[in-house]
C-alpha positions as CSV (number, residue, x, y, z in Angstrom):
1,X,-3.3,-25.5,-11.0
2,X,-0.4,-23.0,-11.3
3,X,-1.5,-19.4,-10.9
4,X,-0.8,-16.2,-9.2
5,X,-1.5,-16.1,-5.4
6,X,-3.6,-13.2,-4.1
7,X,-0.7,-11.8,-2.2
8,X,1.5,-11.9,-5.4
9,X,-1.2,-10.0,-7.3
10,X,-1.6,-7.4,-4.5
11,X,2.2,-6.9,-4.4
12,X,2.2,-6.4,-8.2
13,X,-0.5,-3.8,-8.2
14,X,0.5,-1.9,-5.1
15,X,1.6,1.7,-5.8
16,X,5.3,2.6,-5.5
17,X,4.4,5.3,-2.9
18,X,2.5,2.9,-0.7
19,X,5.2,0.2,-1.0
20,X,7.9,2.7,-0.1
21,X,6.0,3.7,3.0
22,X,5.7,0.1,4.2
23,X,9.3,-0.8,3.4
24,X,10.6,2.4,5.1
25,X,8.4,2.0,8.2
26,X,9.1,-1.7,8.7
27,X,12.8,-1.6,8.1
28,X,13.3,1.3,10.6
29,X,11.4,-0.7,13.2
30,X,13.6,-3.7,12.7
31,X,16.8,-1.7,13.0
32,X,15.6,0.1,16.2
33,X,14.6,-3.2,17.8
34,X,17.9,-4.8,17.2
35,X,19.9,-1.8,18.5
36,X,17.9,-1.4,21.7
37,X,17.5,-5.0,22.6
38,X,21.2,-5.9,22.2
39,X,22.3,-2.7,23.9
40,X,20.3,-3.5,27.0
41,X,20.7,-7.3,27.3
42,X,23.8,-9.4,26.9
43,X,21.7,-12.4,26.1
44,X,18.3,-11.3,24.7
45,X,17.6,-14.9,23.4
46,X,17.5,-16.1,27.0
47,X,14.8,-13.5,27.8
48,X,12.8,-14.6,24.7
49,X,12.9,-18.2,25.9
50,X,11.8,-17.3,29.4
51,X,8.9,-15.4,28.0
52,X,8.0,-18.3,25.8
53,X,8.1,-20.7,28.7
54,X,5.8,-18.5,30.8
55,X,3.3,-18.3,27.9
56,X,3.4,-22.0,27.3
57,X,2.9,-22.7,31.0
58,X,-0.1,-20.4,31.0
59,X,-1.7,-21.9,27.9
60,X,-1.2,-25.4,29.3
61,X,-3.2,-24.4,32.4
62,X,-5.4,-21.7,30.7
63,X,-8.6,-22.9,32.2
64,X,-7.2,-22.7,35.7
65,X,-5.7,-19.2,35.2
66,X,-8.9,-17.9,33.6
67,X,-10.8,-19.0,36.7
68,X,-8.2,-17.4,38.9
69,X,-8.3,-14.2,36.9
70,X,-12.1,-14.0,37.1
71,X,-12.0,-14.4,40.8
72,X,-9.3,-11.7,41.2
73,X,-11.1,-9.3,38.9
74,X,-14.4,-9.8,40.6
75,X,-12.8,-9.2,44.0
76,X,-11.5,-5.9,42.6
77,X,-15.1,-4.8,41.7
78,X,-14.8,-5.6,38.0
79,X,-17.7,-7.2,36.1
80,X,-16.4,-10.3,34.1
81,X,-18.1,-11.6,31.0
82,X,-17.2,-14.5,28.7
83,X,-17.8,-14.6,25.0
84,X,-17.4,-17.8,23.0
85,X,-17.8,-16.2,19.5
86,X,-17.4,-12.9,17.8
87,X,-21.2,-12.4,17.8
88,X,-21.3,-13.2,21.6
89,X,-18.6,-10.5,22.2
90,X,-20.4,-7.9,20.1
91,X,-23.8,-8.6,21.7
92,X,-22.3,-8.6,25.3
93,X,-20.6,-5.2,24.7
94,X,-23.8,-3.8,23.2
95,X,-25.8,-5.0,26.2
96,X,-23.4,-3.4,28.6
97,X,-23.6,-0.1,26.7
98,X,-27.4,-0.2,26.6
99,X,-27.6,-1.0,30.3
100,X,-25.6,2.2,31.0
101,X,-27.6,4.2,28.3
102,X,-24.4,4.9,26.4
103,X,-24.7,6.5,22.9
104,X,-21.2,8.0,22.5
105,X,-17.9,6.4,23.3
106,X,-14.2,6.6,22.5
107,X,-12.2,3.5,21.7
108,X,-8.5,2.8,22.3
109,X,-6.5,0.6,19.9
110,X,-7.6,-3.0,20.1
111,X,-6.8,-5.8,17.7
112,X,-9.5,-7.9,19.3
113,X,-12.1,-5.3,18.5
114,X,-10.8,-5.2,14.9
115,X,-11.0,-8.9,14.8
116,X,-14.8,-8.9,15.5
117,X,-15.4,-5.7,13.5
118,X,-16.8,-4.0,16.6
119,X,-17.0,-0.4,15.3
120,X,-19.4,-0.9,12.4
121,X,-21.6,-3.1,14.6
122,X,-21.9,-0.5,17.3
123,X,-22.5,2.3,14.8
124,X,-25.2,0.3,13.1
125,X,-26.8,-0.1,16.5
126,X,-26.9,3.6,17.3
127,X,-23.7,4.0,19.3
128,X,-21.2,6.7,18.1
129,X,-17.8,4.9,18.3
130,X,-14.7,7.0,17.7
131,X,-11.2,5.7,17.5
132,X,-8.8,7.7,19.6
133,X,-5.5,6.2,18.6
134,X,-4.2,8.6,15.9
135,X,-3.5,5.9,13.3
136,X,-6.8,4.2,13.9
137,X,-8.6,7.5,13.8
138,X,-7.2,8.1,10.3
139,X,-8.1,4.6,9.3
140,X,-11.7,5.3,10.5
141,X,-11.9,8.5,8.5
142,X,-10.7,6.8,5.4
143,X,-13.0,3.8,5.8
144,X,-9.9,1.7,5.6
145,X,-8.4,-1.3,7.4
146,X,-5.2,-1.3,9.6
147,X,-2.3,-2.8,7.7
148,X,0.0,-3.4,10.7
149,X,-0.6,-4.6,14.3
150,X,1.2,-1.7,15.9
151,X,1.4,0.9,13.1
152,X,-2.1,0.8,11.4
153,X,-1.2,3.5,8.9
154,X,2.3,2.2,8.0
155,X,1.0,2.2,4.3
156,X,0.3,6.0,4.4
157,X,2.5,9.0,4.2
158,X,2.0,12.5,5.7
159,X,0.5,13.8,2.4
160,X,-2.2,11.1,2.4
161,X,-3.1,12.0,6.0
162,X,-3.2,15.8,5.3
163,X,-5.6,15.1,2.4
164,X,-7.8,13.0,4.6
165,X,-8.0,15.7,7.3
166,X,-8.9,18.3,4.8
167,X,-11.5,16.1,3.1
168,X,-13.1,15.1,6.4
169,X,-13.2,18.5,7.9
170,X,-10.7,17.9,10.7
171,X,-9.0,21.1,9.4
172,X,-10.0,23.7,6.9
173,X,-6.4,24.1,5.5
174,X,-4.1,21.5,3.9
175,X,-0.9,21.1,5.9
176,X,1.3,18.0,5.8
177,X,3.7,18.9,8.6
178,X,3.6,16.0,11.0
179,X,3.5,18.1,14.1
180,X,0.6,20.2,12.7
181,X,-1.3,17.0,11.8
182,X,-0.9,15.7,15.3
183,X,-2.0,19.0,16.8
184,X,-5.1,19.1,14.6
185,X,-6.1,15.5,15.6
186,X,-5.5,16.4,19.3
187,X,-7.9,19.4,19.2
188,X,-10.6,17.3,17.4
189,X,-10.2,14.3,19.8
190,X,-10.1,16.3,23.1
191,X,-13.6,17.5,22.5
192,X,-14.8,14.0,21.8
193,X,-13.2,12.6,25.0
194,X,-15.3,15.0,27.0
195,X,-18.5,14.2,25.2
196,X,-18.1,10.4,25.5
197,X,-20.1,8.3,28.1
198,X,-17.9,5.2,27.9
199,X,-14.5,4.0,26.8
200,X,-13.5,0.7,25.1
201,X,-10.0,-0.7,25.3
202,X,-8.2,-3.9,24.9
203,X,-5.6,-5.2,27.4
204,X,-2.1,-6.3,26.7
205,X,-1.8,-8.5,29.8
206,X,-4.1,-9.6,32.5
207,X,-2.5,-10.8,35.8
208,X,-4.3,-13.8,37.2
209,X,-3.0,-13.4,40.7
210,X,-4.0,-9.8,41.3
211,X,-6.7,-9.2,38.6
212,X,-4.8,-6.1,37.5
213,X,-4.5,-5.6,33.7
214,X,-2.0,-3.6,31.8
215,X,-2.5,-1.2,28.9
216,X,0.3,0.2,26.9
217,X,0.1,3.1,24.4
218,X,2.4,5.8,23.1
219,X,-0.2,8.5,22.9
220,X,-2.0,8.3,26.2
221,X,-5.3,8.0,24.4
222,X,-6.6,5.2,26.7
223,X,-5.9,7.3,29.7
224,X,-7.7,10.3,28.2
225,X,-10.5,8.0,27.2
226,X,-11.0,6.5,30.7
227,X,-10.6,9.7,32.7
228,X,-13.9,11.5,32.0
229,X,-16.3,8.5,31.5
230,X,-18.3,6.4,34.0
231,X,-18.0,3.1,32.0
232,X,-14.9,1.3,30.9
233,X,-15.1,-2.0,28.8
234,X,-11.9,-4.0,28.1
235,X,-12.2,-6.6,25.3
236,X,-9.5,-9.3,25.9
237,X,-8.5,-12.4,24.1
238,X,-8.3,-15.3,26.6
239,X,-4.6,-15.8,25.6
240,X,-3.7,-12.5,27.2
241,X,-3.7,-14.0,30.7
242,X,-0.3,-14.3,32.5
243,X,0.1,-16.1,35.9
244,X,1.6,-13.4,38.1
245,X,2.1,-9.6,38.2
246,X,5.9,-10.1,38.4
247,X,5.8,-11.7,34.9
248,X,5.1,-8.2,33.6
249,X,8.8,-7.3,34.1
250,X,9.6,-9.8,31.3
251,X,6.8,-9.0,28.9
252,X,6.8,-5.2,29.1
253,X,10.5,-5.0,28.5
254,X,10.2,-7.2,25.5
255,X,7.1,-5.6,24.1
256,X,8.4,-2.0,24.0
257,X,11.7,-3.0,22.4
258,X,10.2,-5.4,19.9
259,X,7.3,-3.2,18.8
260,X,8.8,0.3,18.5
261,X,12.4,0.0,19.6
262,X,11.7,1.7,23.0
263,X,12.9,0.6,26.3
264,X,9.4,1.0,27.6
265,X,6.2,2.2,26.0
266,X,5.5,5.8,26.8
267,X,2.2,5.2,28.7
268,X,2.0,2.0,30.7
269,X,-1.2,1.8,32.8
270,X,-2.2,-0.7,35.4
271,X,-6.0,-1.0,35.9
272,X,-7.2,-2.6,39.1
273,X,-10.9,-1.8,38.9
274,X,-13.4,1.1,39.3
275,X,-12.0,4.3,40.7
276,X,-11.9,4.6,44.4
277,X,-13.5,7.3,46.5
278,X,-10.3,9.3,46.8
279,X,-9.7,9.4,43.0
280,X,-10.9,12.5,41.3
281,X,-11.7,10.8,38.0
282,X,-12.0,7.5,36.3
283,X,-14.7,5.0,35.5
284,X,-17.2,3.9,38.2
285,X,-18.0,0.7,36.3
286,X,-15.4,-1.6,34.7
287,X,-16.2,-4.6,32.6
288,X,-13.8,-7.2,31.2
289,X,-15.0,-9.3,28.3
290,X,-12.9,-12.4,27.8
291,X,-13.2,-13.6,24.2
292,X,-12.5,-17.0,22.8
293,X,-13.6,-16.7,19.1
294,X,-11.6,-19.8,18.0
295,X,-8.7,-19.6,20.4
296,X,-9.6,-22.9,22.1
297,X,-9.5,-24.5,18.6
298,X,-6.0,-23.0,18.1
299,X,-5.0,-24.3,21.5
300,X,-6.1,-27.8,20.5
301,X,-4.2,-27.7,17.2
302,X,-0.5,-28.4,16.4
303,X,-0.1,-24.6,16.0
304,X,-0.9,-23.6,19.6
305,X,2.4,-21.8,19.9
306,X,1.0,-18.9,17.9
307,X,-1.1,-18.0,21.0
308,X,2.1,-16.9,22.7
309,X,1.9,-13.8,20.5
310,X,2.0,-10.4,22.3
311,X,1.1,-8.4,19.2
312,X,4.4,-6.5,18.8
313,X,4.5,-6.6,15.0
314,X,8.2,-7.4,14.9
315,X,7.6,-10.3,12.6
316,X,5.8,-8.1,10.2
317,X,8.6,-5.5,10.2
318,X,11.3,-8.0,9.2
319,X,9.3,-10.1,6.7
320,X,10.3,-9.7,3.1
321,X,6.8,-10.7,1.9
322,X,5.1,-8.3,4.1
323,X,7.4,-5.5,3.1
324,X,6.6,-6.0,-0.6
325,X,2.9,-6.5,-0.2
326,X,1.8,-4.7,3.0
327,X,-0.7,-6.0,5.5
328,X,-3.8,-5.4,3.3
329,X,-2.6,-8.2,1.0
330,X,-3.4,-10.7,3.7
331,X,-7.2,-9.8,3.6
332,X,-7.5,-10.3,7.4
333,X,-7.2,-8.5,10.7
334,X,-3.8,-10.1,11.2
335,X,-1.2,-9.7,8.5
336,X,2.4,-10.7,8.1
337,X,3.9,-14.0,9.4
338,X,1.7,-14.1,12.5
339,X,-1.4,-13.6,10.4
340,X,-0.3,-16.2,7.9
341,X,-0.6,-18.7,10.8
342,X,-3.3,-17.2,13.0
343,X,-5.9,-16.1,10.4
344,X,-6.4,-19.5,8.6
345,X,-7.0,-21.2,12.0
346,X,-9.1,-18.5,13.6
347,X,-11.2,-17.6,10.5
348,X,-10.5,-20.5,8.1
349,X,-13.8,-22.3,8.6
350,X,-15.7,-19.0,7.8
351,X,-13.3,-17.7,5.2
352,X,-11.7,-20.7,3.3
353,X,-10.1,-18.3,0.9
354,X,-7.5,-17.5,3.5
355,X,-6.0,-21.0,3.0
356,X,-3.3,-19.5,0.7
357,X,-1.8,-17.5,3.6
358,X,0.7,-20.1,4.9
359,X,2.3,-20.0,1.5
360,X,2.9,-16.3,1.7
361,X,6.4,-16.9,3.2
362,X,9.9,-17.5,2.0
363,X,10.5,-19.6,5.2
364,X,13.7,-17.5,5.7
365,X,13.2,-17.7,9.5
366,X,13.6,-14.0,10.2
367,X,10.2,-13.9,11.9
368,X,11.3,-16.5,14.4
369,X,14.6,-14.7,15.1
370,X,12.9,-11.4,16.1
371,X,9.8,-12.9,17.9
372,X,10.0,-11.8,21.6
373,X,8.2,-15.0,22.7
374,X,10.2,-17.3,20.3
375,X,7.2,-18.5,18.2
376,X,8.5,-21.0,15.6
377,X,6.5,-19.4,12.8
378,X,8.3,-21.2,9.9
379,X,7.5,-24.5,11.5
380,X,3.9,-23.6,12.0
381,X,3.6,-22.5,8.4
382,X,4.9,-25.8,7.3
383,X,2.4,-27.6,9.5
384,X,-0.5,-25.6,8.0
385,X,0.8,-26.4,4.5
386,X,0.9,-30.0,5.4
387,X,-2.6,-29.9,6.8
388,X,-3.9,-28.2,3.6
389,X,-2.3,-31.0,1.5
390,X,-3.6,-33.8,3.7
391,X,-7.1,-32.4,3.7
392,X,-7.1,-31.4,0.0
393,X,-7.8,-27.8,0.9
394,X,-7.7,-25.8,-2.4
395,X,-5.4,-22.8,-2.4
396,X,-5.2,-20.1,-5.1
397,X,-1.8,-20.2,-6.9
398,X,-0.9,-23.7,-5.6
399,X,1.8,-25.4,-7.6
400,X,1.1,-29.1,-8.0
401,X,4.2,-31.1,-6.9
402,X,3.3,-34.5,-8.5
403,X,5.0,-33.7,-11.8
404,X,8.2,-32.8,-9.9
405,X,7.9,-35.9,-7.9
406,X,7.7,-38.0,-11.1
407,X,10.7,-36.1,-12.5
408,X,12.8,-36.4,-9.3
409,X,12.2,-40.2,-8.9
410,X,13.0,-41.1,-12.5
411,X,16.8,-41.0,-13.2
412,X,16.4,-41.0,-16.9
413,X,13.9,-38.1,-16.9
414,X,16.0,-36.2,-14.5
415,X,19.1,-36.6,-16.7
416,X,17.2,-35.4,-19.7
417,X,15.8,-32.4,-17.8
418,X,19.2,-31.4,-16.5
419,X,20.7,-31.7,-20.0
420,X,17.9,-29.5,-21.4
421,X,17.7,-27.0,-18.5
422,X,20.4,-24.6,-19.9
423,X,18.2,-24.0,-23.0
424,X,15.7,-22.3,-20.7
425,X,18.2,-19.5,-20.2
426,X,17.7,-18.5,-23.9
427,X,13.9,-19.1,-24.3
428,X,11.4,-16.3,-23.7
429,X,8.6,-16.7,-21.1
430,X,6.0,-16.8,-23.9
431,X,7.1,-20.3,-25.0
432,X,6.0,-21.8,-21.7
433,X,3.7,-24.7,-22.6
434,X,0.7,-23.5,-20.7
435,X,-0.6,-20.0,-20.0
436,X,-0.8,-20.2,-16.2
437,X,2.9,-21.2,-16.2
438,X,3.6,-18.1,-18.4
439,X,1.8,-16.0,-15.8
440,X,3.7,-17.6,-13.0
441,X,7.1,-17.1,-14.6
442,X,6.1,-13.5,-15.6
443,X,6.0,-12.6,-11.9
444,X,9.4,-14.1,-11.1
445,X,13.0,-13.6,-12.2
446,X,14.5,-17.1,-12.1
447,X,18.3,-17.5,-11.9
448,X,20.2,-18.9,-14.8
449,X,20.4,-22.6,-14.9
450,X,23.9,-24.1,-14.4
451,X,22.8,-27.7,-14.1
452,X,23.9,-30.6,-16.2
453,X,27.6,-30.6,-15.5
454,X,27.8,-32.5,-12.2
455,X,27.4,-35.9,-13.8
456,X,30.1,-35.2,-16.3
457,X,32.4,-34.1,-13.5
458,X,31.6,-37.1,-11.4
459,X,32.1,-39.5,-14.4
460,X,35.5,-38.0,-15.2
461,X,36.5,-38.2,-11.5
462,X,35.6,-41.8,-11.3
463,X,37.5,-42.7,-14.5
464,X,40.7,-40.8,-13.4
465,X,42.9,-42.5,-10.8
466,X,43.1,-40.6,-7.6
467,X,46.5,-39.9,-5.9
């Protein structure tokens, strides 16, 4: 059945102001990435391929490296937990918090936590959970969802934020100056840091050999969150393991440049375990929760390369579909090209309506070109489209190709269609034979048809003697 895909509909209905914010924020990120990466490396593609090979090696031996990481973390005094599902992860974290009698905590930015909807779960169970990343804090105030992996409020502008702060009592006076907005948030959050009893973070990388894990932020909020509390919990997807600490030199250099166009993220922290006796502050108890939640299924699929992802958002920034529709159009934690692959595999069995996501792409290949770990996203999208076809998975807006197959395999029909195609340049959309086709054409500006002349040209060429 021909129809409008959900992402098409969302892009059509999105406000001009919101779309302008997304286009501006994403295009600037792409430009900065290109400038910094090519300025600092004569052959950045070689670095991408090295990163890809490290990740592939790790994924191929993931069970071994997970065991090694557990051993190293435990030796450092870290409590290690494993969660097979999202519910296991939520219950494990709640159990840890209750064992330490935690009722208030701050949380650093974590896509894994967004993935399992951790915040509402903890709040429902009596734990005050405050986002400390500025963007995520604003999202929480609005009751919204992040629309970008790195820039969760890419769809908002400073006027939107100023209105939110005034409405939610963060300030008593409207002011949309960015510096003022940041200062207002800082005053509000500093108080919350000191009241908290625990801090939850993610982890960008976990080194199997040393058990040290790396956290990168641009605001220092994870550092502020950990300093005054006795308990630190890191929720980590099992794909975040890397073999050795020396591998960080590759990934940290690629992550900063790909995510925000920086040579290195402003705050790069290396967490070994609980604070030592000679440290004045820091958590006394550190827990790492390794979460599967469908990742082993991805690893067993023909799209396992998507687990290389280091969550930089570069593919979102460059994607023409994402720029027009924004991350919310993907109806999932992960938007953009990476989400179009990852979401249907991770969540597809629970949310079959995400089956349309692999079609939310022009297959232009820009996402692969900017990916710091060289994920062949267009190839993966085609594999998922093929899977959906073979398994007869319904998808909103799917265009049946059997009529085209009939046309393309019948020379007589094809000649007739080519002869008549130019007439379409002069017919209004309203004359399309079926209403869904009218709706589909109404969302697209098709190029004028110039077909029908090749056969005439070829016939004349064959009948004219060649010199």
